[in-house]
N, C-alpha and C positions, 0 to 999 in steps of 0.2 A: 595372313593368307598370302599366297604367293605362288609363282609357278612356271633347238627342237630338241630338242630335248627328247622326247621320250616316247615310249610305246603307248603310254597311257597317262591318265590324268593324275596320278599321285599315289602315295601310299603311306602306310601307317607304321607307327611304332607305338609300343605300349600295349598293355593288356586290354582285354575286352572291357573291363570296368572303366577304362579311361574314356570310353565312348559315352558314358552316362554323365548328365549334368552334375557338377559338384557345387551345388548352391552354397554360398557362404552367407552368414547372417548379415554381414556388411553389405553385400551386393543386394540382398533381398530388401533391406531397409532403404537403401539409397536408390535402387532401381527396381520398383515393383514389377516392371515388365519382365524382368528376369524370372522372378518367382512365378509369374503368370505363365511364362513359357514352360518352366519346369513342370508345372501342373498339367499343362496340355501334353507335353511330351510323355509324361508318366502314363497317360491314357492311350498312347500310340504304340502299336506293335511294329509298324513298318511305314515307309513313305517313299515317294519318288518326287524328284524335282529337277528343274533345269536351272543351271547356273551360268550366267553371262559374266565372264571374268576378264578384267583388264589388269595386268600386272606390269610393274616397272622395276628395274634393278639397274642402277647406274644409267647408262644411255641405251639400255636394251629394254624392249617392251614385248609383251605377249598378250594376244587376245584369243580367247577360246570360249566355246560354248560346251558345257559339260552336261551330260545326263547322269544323275545320281539315283541309285536304288539302295535302300537300307532296310535291313530287318534286324530286330533285336535278337541276340545281344550284340553281335559284332559281324554281321554279314553285309558286305558292301560291294557294289558293282558300279563301275563308271564307264562312260563312253564319250569320246570327244566328237561332238556333232559338227563343229565348225572350228576353223583356225588351225594353228600349227599342230600336226599330228592327227588331223581329221581321220576318223575311222578307227583309231587306236582305242583299246579298252583294257580294263583290268579288273580282277576280282581279288578281294582280300577277305579271309575268313578267320583272322587272328594269326598268331605266330609271326615268323620272321621272313615270310616269303609272299610274293604276289604272283598270280598267274595272269599273264597279259598277252596281248597280240597287237601287231601293227595294223594299220589300215591298208587298203588297196590289195595288191596281189598277195600279200603275206598275211591277210586277215585270218586265214585258216591255220596258221602256225602259232601255237600257244607255247609260251615258255614260262618257267618259274625262275624268278630271280630274287635276290635279296631285297627286302623293303628299303634298304639303304642304298641300292644301286642308283647312280645319278640319272639313269634313264627312267626311273620310276618316280621322279619328283618334278614339280613345276619350276618355272623360272625362279621364283623366290623360295623354293624348297618345300612347298606345302604338300603334305601327304593326304591320302584319302580321308582318314579320320578327321584331320584338321579342316577339311572342306565340308564336313557334315554339319547340319544345322545345330545339333546339340553341342558340338565342339566349338562352333562359332560363338554361341551364347556363353558357354562355360568360360571361354577366354576372358570375357568381360568380368565374370564373377571371381576369377582366381588370379588375374594379373594385378600386381601391386600398382596402385595409382589412385587418382581422384576420379570417382565414378559419379555421374550425374544423369538425371532423366528429366526431359521436358517434352512437351507436345511436339511431334515431328511433322505436323501438317500431312498433306497427301503425297504419297510416292506412287507414281503410276496409277493414280486414282484411288489408292488405298489409304485411309486414315491411319496414322502411325504414332507410336511413341519413339522418341529419339534418345538413345542411351549413348553417352560419350565417356570414353576412358582416356585420361591423360596419364601416360605411363610414368611411373616414378623413376624407372631406370630404362630408358630406350635401348641402351646397349644390350640389356638382357631381354629385350622384346623385339629382337631382329631389326633394330633400328627404327621401329615404329614409335613415334612420339605421341600421336593422337589417333584414336580410332573411334568411329561413329557407326552405330548400328540402329537401323530403323526396323521396328517390329509392328506388325499389324495389330491394331487395337481390337479387331474382331477375333482373329485366330491366335494372336500372340506369337506367331512364328516370324522369323526374319524375312524381310523383303529386299533390303539393300544394306551393304556395308561399304564404308570408305575408310581407308587407312592412309595416314600421312607419315612421311619422314621429313620433319621440318615443314617446308611449304610444298614439297613434292607429293603428289598422290602416287602411292606405290601399289595400292590395290583399290579397285572399284568393281564391286560385284553386285549383280541383281539376281534375285531368286524369283522364279516364275513357275507356273504350272505345278504348284505343290499339291500333292494328293496324299492323304494319310489313310492308314488302315485299308490298303488296297488288296490285301490277301496274298502277299508274296510268300513263297515257300523256299525251303532250303535248296531245293533243286533249281531254283532260279539263279543260284550263285555257284555255277560249276567251277571247281578248282582242280 
């Protein structure tokens, strides 16, 4: 995960199916919290959440607060609430384009650009789908490496399970050597993620205000 970059918080590549958790037998057996999340997500039609994200790349850093809205199968809307690009937002509904706008005086001007446009990704290149809860968890289930789960203690007052992945090939994992995910023991959804490149923290994000099955409609994602 990773991320002035741009009009909006990030964007996607891949088909709509890529948004769904791809649970592996290995991940399920070595990290039951992943299987628990998959079950909870299967019963979820939509959700909203706030992501507080710190990213580092070399000597550059970026701190943002994102608002995410998601509806199955592949409707996503983001808005940068605080930080670099404040007020900018974007909508992705599949395909190879994102519809976005800048903050401030230009907020009324919406443009469609390629999902691969440099303005549409964060400091470390994270796209909208890669910032989604299901993609965060799926990354742990599908990235080759050593996966373990232990009790995570409380994170912001929430009892958690701690899932850690030590990447087998960091070069193929965007330089990330070790990544740790804390999932709520009650809801099974992510509450925090930390990624390392060696000893450097390159991503530290906290998820708050998660609401599921809020009744979003396709009209909430104007493209």
